[in-house]
PLY file of the C-alpha trace (Angstrom):
ply
format ascii 1.0
element vertex 445
property float x
property float y
property float z
element edge 444
property int vertex1
property int vertex2
end_header
-20.02 -8.78 -11.44
-23.62 -7.61 -11.69
-23.22 -7.17 -15.36
-22.42 -10.91 -15.68
-25.54 -11.85 -13.84
-27.54 -9.51 -16.12
-26.04 -11.24 -19.23
-27.40 -14.60 -17.92
-30.98 -13.23 -17.61
-30.85 -11.19 -20.75
-29.65 -14.25 -22.65
-32.24 -16.60 -21.17
-35.09 -14.15 -21.93
-33.92 -13.60 -25.51
-33.54 -17.33 -26.33
-36.81 -18.32 -24.75
-38.54 -15.60 -26.73
-36.71 -16.12 -30.04
-36.36 -19.93 -30.37
-38.55 -22.91 -30.17
-37.46 -26.12 -28.52
-35.71 -27.11 -31.76
-33.52 -23.97 -32.38
-33.54 -22.40 -35.80
-32.15 -23.25 -39.34
-29.67 -21.13 -41.12
-32.18 -19.51 -43.56
-33.91 -18.01 -40.49
-30.56 -16.86 -39.04
-29.65 -15.38 -42.49
-32.63 -13.07 -42.26
-31.67 -11.88 -38.79
-28.08 -11.22 -40.05
-29.12 -9.18 -43.14
-29.39 -5.85 -41.17
-25.64 -6.31 -40.21
-23.88 -7.93 -43.21
-24.09 -8.01 -46.90
-24.85 -11.27 -48.72
-21.16 -12.32 -49.31
-20.30 -12.08 -45.61
-23.21 -14.08 -44.55
-22.26 -16.74 -47.18
-18.82 -16.73 -45.60
-20.49 -17.93 -42.37
-22.56 -20.56 -44.04
-19.57 -22.10 -45.76
-17.66 -22.49 -42.50
-20.52 -24.11 -40.51
-20.80 -28.05 -40.50
-21.18 -29.18 -44.05
-23.13 -32.33 -44.79
-24.45 -32.41 -41.24
-27.86 -31.28 -39.98
-27.58 -28.67 -37.30
-29.71 -26.07 -35.48
-28.72 -22.62 -34.13
-29.62 -21.99 -30.47
-27.86 -18.71 -29.79
-26.17 -15.93 -31.74
-25.09 -12.34 -31.37
-23.17 -9.79 -33.40
-20.69 -7.13 -32.16
-17.09 -6.27 -32.13
-15.02 -8.53 -29.84
-11.86 -8.02 -31.89
-11.60 -4.30 -31.20
-11.03 -3.40 -34.80
-14.27 -1.47 -35.39
-15.87 -4.18 -37.59
-18.79 -6.39 -36.61
-18.05 -9.99 -35.63
-20.36 -12.93 -35.03
-20.74 -15.70 -32.43
-23.06 -18.74 -32.83
-24.16 -21.58 -30.55
-24.87 -24.69 -32.72
-26.21 -28.13 -31.94
-25.26 -30.89 -34.44
-28.17 -33.26 -34.71
-26.10 -36.35 -35.22
-24.26 -35.98 -31.94
-25.85 -38.00 -29.09
-23.91 -36.23 -26.40
-25.37 -33.18 -24.79
-22.88 -30.83 -26.45
-23.27 -27.58 -28.29
-20.48 -25.92 -30.30
-19.73 -22.15 -30.07
-18.34 -20.74 -33.33
-16.38 -17.46 -33.30
-16.27 -15.39 -36.54
-14.13 -12.30 -36.99
-13.89 -9.94 -39.82
-10.39 -10.43 -41.26
-9.41 -8.57 -44.40
-13.02 -8.22 -45.39
-14.01 -11.84 -44.82
-15.84 -13.32 -41.88
-13.44 -15.99 -40.78
-14.07 -18.80 -38.31
-11.25 -18.44 -35.81
-12.15 -21.47 -33.68
-14.94 -23.63 -32.36
-15.28 -24.49 -28.68
-17.55 -27.42 -27.43
-19.75 -26.89 -24.29
-21.76 -29.43 -22.52
-25.27 -28.61 -21.48
-27.56 -30.13 -18.83
-30.98 -30.32 -20.38
-31.32 -28.12 -23.45
-28.88 -26.56 -25.95
-30.28 -23.12 -25.12
-28.28 -23.34 -21.83
-25.24 -22.46 -23.95
-25.52 -18.80 -25.09
-23.38 -15.99 -26.47
-23.42 -12.22 -25.91
-21.04 -9.64 -27.33
-20.61 -6.50 -25.23
-17.74 -4.04 -24.59
-15.47 -5.77 -27.14
-15.81 -9.10 -25.38
-17.74 -12.19 -26.36
-19.28 -13.84 -23.36
-20.20 -17.57 -23.43
-22.69 -18.59 -20.92
-23.17 -22.23 -19.91
-25.18 -23.98 -17.26
-23.10 -26.39 -15.07
-26.08 -27.75 -13.18
-29.18 -26.31 -11.60
-28.43 -22.84 -10.23
-24.72 -23.15 -11.25
-23.49 -21.02 -14.16
-20.23 -20.36 -15.80
-19.58 -17.23 -17.98
-16.30 -16.89 -19.97
-15.33 -13.62 -21.65
-13.15 -13.86 -24.83
-11.42 -11.14 -26.87
-9.58 -11.55 -30.21
-6.21 -9.70 -30.64
-3.34 -10.05 -33.06
-4.54 -13.43 -34.31
-5.18 -14.73 -30.79
-8.38 -15.68 -29.04
-7.75 -14.80 -25.29
-9.79 -15.71 -22.24
-10.17 -12.32 -20.58
-12.30 -13.15 -17.55
-14.36 -15.86 -15.88
-17.40 -15.64 -13.67
-18.82 -18.62 -11.74
-21.94 -18.70 -9.56
-22.96 -21.65 -7.52
-25.86 -22.45 -5.13
-24.62 -24.09 -1.97
-27.52 -24.79 0.51
-29.09 -21.38 1.13
-26.03 -19.38 -0.04
-24.86 -18.30 -3.49
-21.04 -18.39 -4.06
-19.80 -15.99 -6.73
-16.20 -15.98 -8.03
-14.68 -13.67 -10.66
-11.18 -13.91 -12.24
-9.80 -11.45 -14.74
-6.87 -13.00 -16.53
-5.74 -9.68 -17.92
-5.69 -7.48 -14.89
-5.22 -10.57 -12.61
-7.85 -9.12 -10.26
-10.16 -11.47 -8.38
-13.29 -11.22 -6.31
-15.17 -13.83 -4.24
-18.56 -13.50 -2.48
-20.91 -15.64 -0.43
-24.45 -14.26 -0.53
-27.45 -15.32 1.56
-29.63 -16.19 -1.54
-33.15 -15.49 -0.30
-32.21 -12.12 1.38
-29.62 -11.23 -1.32
-27.45 -10.37 1.76
-23.64 -10.36 1.23
-22.16 -12.31 4.13
-18.52 -12.53 3.04
-16.49 -11.01 0.30
-12.73 -10.76 -0.54
-10.89 -8.78 -3.29
-7.29 -9.52 -4.27
-4.67 -9.70 -7.04
-3.11 -12.93 -8.27
0.61 -13.18 -9.02
1.33 -15.94 -11.51
4.79 -17.50 -11.08
6.26 -19.48 -14.04
9.51 -21.45 -14.00
12.47 -19.14 -14.36
13.55 -18.58 -18.01
10.12 -19.63 -19.44
8.94 -17.56 -22.39
5.51 -15.91 -21.66
3.57 -15.52 -24.87
1.52 -12.47 -25.61
-2.08 -13.13 -24.33
-1.00 -14.40 -20.96
-0.46 -11.87 -18.10
2.32 -12.51 -15.64
2.60 -9.14 -13.99
0.12 -7.38 -11.73
-0.30 -3.57 -11.58
-1.64 -2.16 -8.28
-3.22 1.20 -8.18
-6.54 0.32 -6.61
-8.01 2.59 -4.06
-9.54 -0.24 -1.95
-6.10 -1.66 -1.53
-4.78 1.52 0.16
-4.68 0.19 3.65
-3.27 3.38 5.29
-2.95 7.04 4.40
-5.60 7.15 1.79
-6.00 10.88 2.60
-2.33 11.46 1.73
-2.30 9.34 -1.43
-2.57 11.32 -4.66
-3.10 8.49 -7.04
-0.94 6.26 -9.13
1.76 8.83 -9.91
2.27 9.33 -6.10
2.62 5.56 -5.42
1.63 2.49 -7.50
3.56 -0.66 -8.44
4.00 -3.82 -10.55
4.83 -7.30 -9.24
6.04 -10.30 -11.15
7.37 -13.61 -9.99
9.25 -16.68 -11.09
10.67 -19.88 -9.45
13.33 -22.50 -9.98
14.55 -25.49 -8.03
15.77 -23.47 -5.05
14.05 -20.11 -4.93
10.97 -18.07 -5.46
11.82 -14.78 -7.06
9.89 -11.36 -7.08
10.39 -8.22 -8.99
8.62 -5.16 -7.60
8.73 -2.07 -9.67
7.38 0.97 -7.79
6.15 4.27 -9.37
6.94 6.95 -6.73
7.09 10.70 -7.22
9.37 11.12 -4.22
11.65 8.28 -3.16
12.78 8.53 0.43
16.11 6.76 0.83
17.04 4.65 3.68
20.06 6.59 4.93
19.86 5.48 8.57
18.13 2.54 10.26
16.17 4.86 12.52
14.87 7.14 9.70
11.42 6.53 8.30
11.80 5.58 4.64
10.11 3.82 1.88
10.06 0.03 2.22
8.40 -3.11 1.09
6.68 -5.91 3.01
5.75 -9.40 1.76
3.35 -11.76 3.54
3.11 -15.45 2.46
0.76 -18.04 3.75
1.93 -21.58 2.65
-1.01 -23.43 4.11
-3.03 -25.27 1.46
-6.07 -23.03 0.66
-9.47 -24.10 1.98
-11.51 -24.72 -1.16
-14.23 -26.63 0.48
-17.20 -24.40 -0.18
-19.54 -26.49 2.07
-17.24 -25.95 4.99
-17.17 -22.22 4.37
-20.98 -22.15 4.15
-21.20 -24.08 7.38
-18.79 -21.62 9.03
-20.98 -18.73 7.78
-24.14 -20.32 9.17
-22.57 -21.13 12.52
-20.35 -18.06 13.16
-21.82 -15.43 10.85
-18.27 -14.85 9.49
-15.24 -16.63 8.16
-12.46 -16.63 10.63
-8.93 -18.08 10.52
-8.34 -20.23 13.55
-5.01 -21.72 12.61
-2.42 -19.04 11.97
0.44 -21.43 11.13
2.40 -21.29 7.89
2.53 -17.48 7.71
5.89 -15.74 6.80
6.62 -12.08 6.84
9.55 -10.35 5.07
10.38 -6.61 5.45
12.74 -5.14 2.82
14.78 -1.88 3.21
15.73 -0.16 0.01
19.19 1.20 1.11
20.44 4.37 -0.40
20.91 2.94 -3.96
24.67 3.69 -3.61
26.86 2.59 -0.75
24.11 0.98 1.42
22.53 -1.92 -0.42
18.95 -3.13 -0.09
18.63 -5.77 2.64
15.95 -7.83 4.40
15.45 -6.05 7.66
13.21 -8.72 9.26
12.10 -12.23 8.70
9.33 -13.64 10.88
7.19 -16.76 10.90
4.24 -18.03 12.83
5.83 -21.50 12.66
8.53 -22.95 14.82
11.43 -23.21 12.35
13.74 -26.12 12.22
17.55 -25.43 12.17
17.86 -26.03 8.42
15.06 -23.49 7.83
16.80 -20.92 10.03
20.10 -21.46 8.25
18.43 -21.10 4.83
17.36 -17.58 5.76
20.95 -16.48 5.05
20.28 -17.20 1.38
17.60 -14.56 1.21
18.74 -11.69 -1.02
17.36 -8.34 -2.09
18.65 -5.62 -4.43
17.24 -2.15 -5.37
17.70 0.18 -8.28
16.53 3.69 -8.98
14.31 4.24 -12.05
13.18 7.35 -13.89
9.90 7.32 -12.06
10.65 5.49 -8.87
12.63 2.34 -7.90
12.74 -1.41 -8.46
13.47 -4.12 -5.89
14.38 -7.78 -6.72
14.02 -10.32 -4.02
14.52 -14.03 -3.71
13.29 -16.55 -1.03
14.77 -20.03 -0.58
12.11 -22.68 -0.86
13.99 -24.53 2.01
12.81 -21.80 4.35
9.23 -22.98 3.85
10.32 -26.60 4.27
10.37 -27.50 0.63
13.36 -29.26 -0.94
12.16 -28.19 -4.38
9.31 -26.28 -6.07
5.98 -27.75 -4.77
4.39 -28.13 -8.22
2.64 -31.07 -9.80
1.76 -31.77 -13.40
-1.62 -30.29 -14.49
-2.09 -28.70 -11.16
-1.70 -25.07 -9.91
-0.05 -24.53 -6.49
-1.48 -21.59 -4.66
-0.01 -19.71 -1.71
-1.64 -16.83 0.05
0.49 -13.78 -0.77
0.18 -10.01 -0.15
2.83 -7.36 -1.15
2.62 -4.12 0.68
4.46 -0.91 -0.48
5.14 1.59 2.31
5.35 5.06 0.81
6.97 7.86 2.96
7.04 11.17 1.35
8.30 13.18 4.34
10.67 11.63 6.91
9.58 14.37 9.43
5.93 13.36 9.06
5.87 9.43 9.32
2.23 9.53 10.33
1.48 10.52 6.71
2.71 7.22 5.43
0.59 5.50 2.63
0.41 1.73 2.54
-0.73 -0.02 -0.78
-1.30 -3.77 -0.68
-2.26 -6.31 -3.27
-5.43 -7.29 -1.36
-7.97 -6.03 1.10
-5.60 -7.29 3.70
-5.47 -8.19 7.38
-2.37 -10.25 8.44
-4.24 -12.63 10.83
-6.98 -13.50 8.34
-5.76 -15.86 5.60
-8.88 -15.22 3.49
-7.74 -11.59 3.07
-4.44 -12.59 1.46
-3.76 -12.18 -2.23
-2.58 -15.10 -4.30
0.83 -16.41 -5.55
0.30 -19.27 -7.99
3.16 -21.54 -9.09
2.45 -22.81 -12.52
3.91 -26.13 -13.85
5.58 -26.30 -17.21
2.60 -27.95 -18.85
0.07 -25.33 -17.81
-0.71 -21.60 -18.18
-2.69 -19.09 -16.08
-5.57 -18.43 -18.46
-6.34 -19.67 -21.97
-5.20 -18.56 -25.32
-5.49 -19.88 -28.87
-3.44 -18.47 -31.82
-5.19 -19.13 -35.10
-1.92 -19.17 -37.02
-0.25 -21.76 -34.70
-0.81 -24.79 -36.92
0.38 -22.93 -40.03
3.56 -21.85 -38.21
4.22 -25.32 -37.03
3.61 -26.75 -40.44
5.99 -24.14 -41.92
8.71 -24.80 -39.37
8.36 -28.55 -40.00
8.80 -28.02 -43.77
12.05 -26.10 -43.00
13.36 -29.07 -40.96
12.90 -27.70 -37.36
0 1
1 2
2 3
3 4
4 5
5 6
6 7
7 8
8 9
9 10
10 11
11 12
12 13
13 14
14 15
15 16
16 17
17 18
18 19
19 20
20 21
21 22
22 23
23 24
24 25
25 26
26 27
27 28
28 29
29 30
30 31
31 32
32 33
33 34
34 35
35 36
36 37
37 38
38 39
39 40
40 41
41 42
42 43
43 44
44 45
45 46
46 47
47 48
48 49
49 50
50 51
51 52
52 53
53 54
54 55
55 56
56 57
57 58
58 59
59 60
60 61
61 62
62 63
63 64
64 65
65 66
66 67
67 68
68 69
69 70
70 71
71 72
72 73
73 74
74 75
75 76
76 77
77 78
78 79
79 80
80 81
81 82
82 83
83 84
84 85
85 86
86 87
87 88
88 89
89 90
90 91
91 92
92 93
93 94
94 95
95 96
96 97
97 98
98 99
99 100
100 101
101 102
102 103
103 104
104 105
105 106
106 107
107 108
108 109
109 110
110 111
111 112
112 113
113 114
114 115
115 116
116 117
117 118
118 119
119 120
120 121
121 122
122 123
123 124
124 125
125 126
126 127
127 128
128 129
129 130
130 131
131 132
132 133
133 134
134 135
135 136
136 137
137 138
138 139
139 140
140 141
141 142
142 143
143 144
144 145
145 146
146 147
147 148
148 149
149 150
150 151
151 152
152 153
153 154
154 155
155 156
156 157
157 158
158 159
159 160
160 161
161 162
162 163
163 164
164 165
165 166
166 167
167 168
168 169
169 170
170 171
171 172
172 173
173 174
174 175
175 176
176 177
177 178
178 179
179 180
180 181
181 182
182 183
183 184
184 185
185 186
186 187
187 188
188 189
189 190
190 191
191 192
192 193
193 194
194 195
195 196
196 197
197 198
198 199
199 200
200 201
201 202
202 203
203 204
204 205
205 206
206 207
207 208
208 209
209 210
210 211
211 212
212 213
213 214
214 215
215 216
216 217
217 218
218 219
219 220
220 221
221 222
222 223
223 224
224 225
225 226
226 227
227 228
228 229
229 230
230 231
231 232
232 233
233 234
234 235
235 236
236 237
237 238
238 239
239 240
240 241
241 242
242 243
243 244
244 245
245 246
246 247
247 248
248 249
249 250
250 251
251 252
252 253
253 254
254 255
255 256
256 257
257 258
258 259
259 260
260 261
261 262
262 263
263 264
264 265
265 266
266 267
267 268
268 269
269 270
270 271
271 272
272 273
273 274
274 275
275 276
276 277
277 278
278 279
279 280
280 281
281 282
282 283
283 284
284 285
285 286
286 287
287 288
288 289
289 290
290 291
291 292
292 293
293 294
294 295
295 296
296 297
297 298
298 299
299 300
300 301
301 302
302 303
303 304
304 305
305 306
306 307
307 308
308 309
309 310
310 311
311 312
312 313
313 314
314 315
315 316
316 317
317 318
318 319
319 320
320 321
321 322
322 323
323 324
324 325
325 326
326 327
327 328
328 329
329 330
330 331
331 332
332 333
333 334
334 335
335 336
336 337
337 338
338 339
339 340
340 341
341 342
342 343
343 344
344 345
345 346
346 347
347 348
348 349
349 350
350 351
351 352
352 353
353 354
354 355
355 356
356 357
357 358
358 359
359 360
360 361
361 362
362 363
363 364
364 365
365 366
366 367
367 368
368 369
369 370
370 371
371 372
372 373
373 374
374 375
375 376
376 377
377 378
378 379
379 380
380 381
381 382
382 383
383 384
384 385
385 386
386 387
387 388
388 389
389 390
390 391
391 392
392 393
393 394
394 395
395 396
396 397
397 398
398 399
399 400
400 401
401 402
402 403
403 404
404 405
405 406
406 407
407 408
408 409
409 410
410 411
411 412
412 413
413 414
414 415
415 416
416 417
417 418
418 419
419 420
420 421
421 422
422 423
423 424
424 425
425 426
426 427
427 428
428 429
429 430
430 431
431 432
432 433
433 434
434 435
435 436
436 437
437 438
438 439
439 440
440 441
441 442
442 443
443 444
């Protein structure tokens, strides 16, 4: 995340040096673009900027955020006639030898348009915006196959004498969160985890949205790191879905030596799932107060935690089964009865094995999926793969989790997000969407 903070300061220094309080006009920008583009390409940009409106340019950068080896452009523009404190970020990509405007995104600023900036680095276009004093948002965009994709997002906030930093990567689904004592630049709390998006079963996931995590991260090896030889030894993918009755998970494990579960008493590969259904504590002020008073974030209430342990079977006569279900809650009779509907299955693959697992929502006390329109539902969730390579040396077991995990601390859990039909996890804009819809309409669809 340090690179994002650097981008903020680099951008601010550049705009303060380069621009007056009124921004610059296109002829001045044209001179700055001449080292990068010939006249025809610069003219392409000019024609696609606001026509018939007075505007000023407050930020610009060139680079390749489409990954095709050709230079692209991003501009931050203020239209003079607009009374609102809004700037517009224009994205231009080289398509078939033309610099084409793929989209325009409005951003609100607090005091000056220079608070909205652009920076192109590492095939990503970063848009920096000031939310309020000491609070910043950076969004990173890439362009692939006609689609502008939100790749990652970084937010930094000042809360009393702490700085709260959050980072989400919508491609790898990796997240980090930190609370830093601002004056001393002292990290007081941090967590690192993967997010598993769960869409309604049967929903088509378009290219550009990630719905499957891949776990091969060394910090998530909770046990046996010395015996772990990398992703070919053991790593795994997790995806999820839900319907009116169940939450489903598919866990595909890459394992160079699968140890079957021949007998109940023999150490063997297995999978463990921890789910915390308590509402997440998103009150940052409460967390800061906890840090100030206790020097750490602790979980006092352990209710709402469920643990599932899945045995693989022998992939032949002995089927996969849920060896153990436990909960920190006192379960009602209907919840206990619903545990009979938990199912698991396993299949050998060319490079390991795959487990499919379903959990009845009734077990958690829900009579249907707990989703609302325009709102993401977040559960704490960590998946742990237990890798045994030698049944005679169970002490050499490796455990890989989807977070830096401790069962009794809810802040160390990963994330399972139930996504309603009207939402996605991330952002995506296909520049050909309107043309496709128009064509389908003309055909009578």
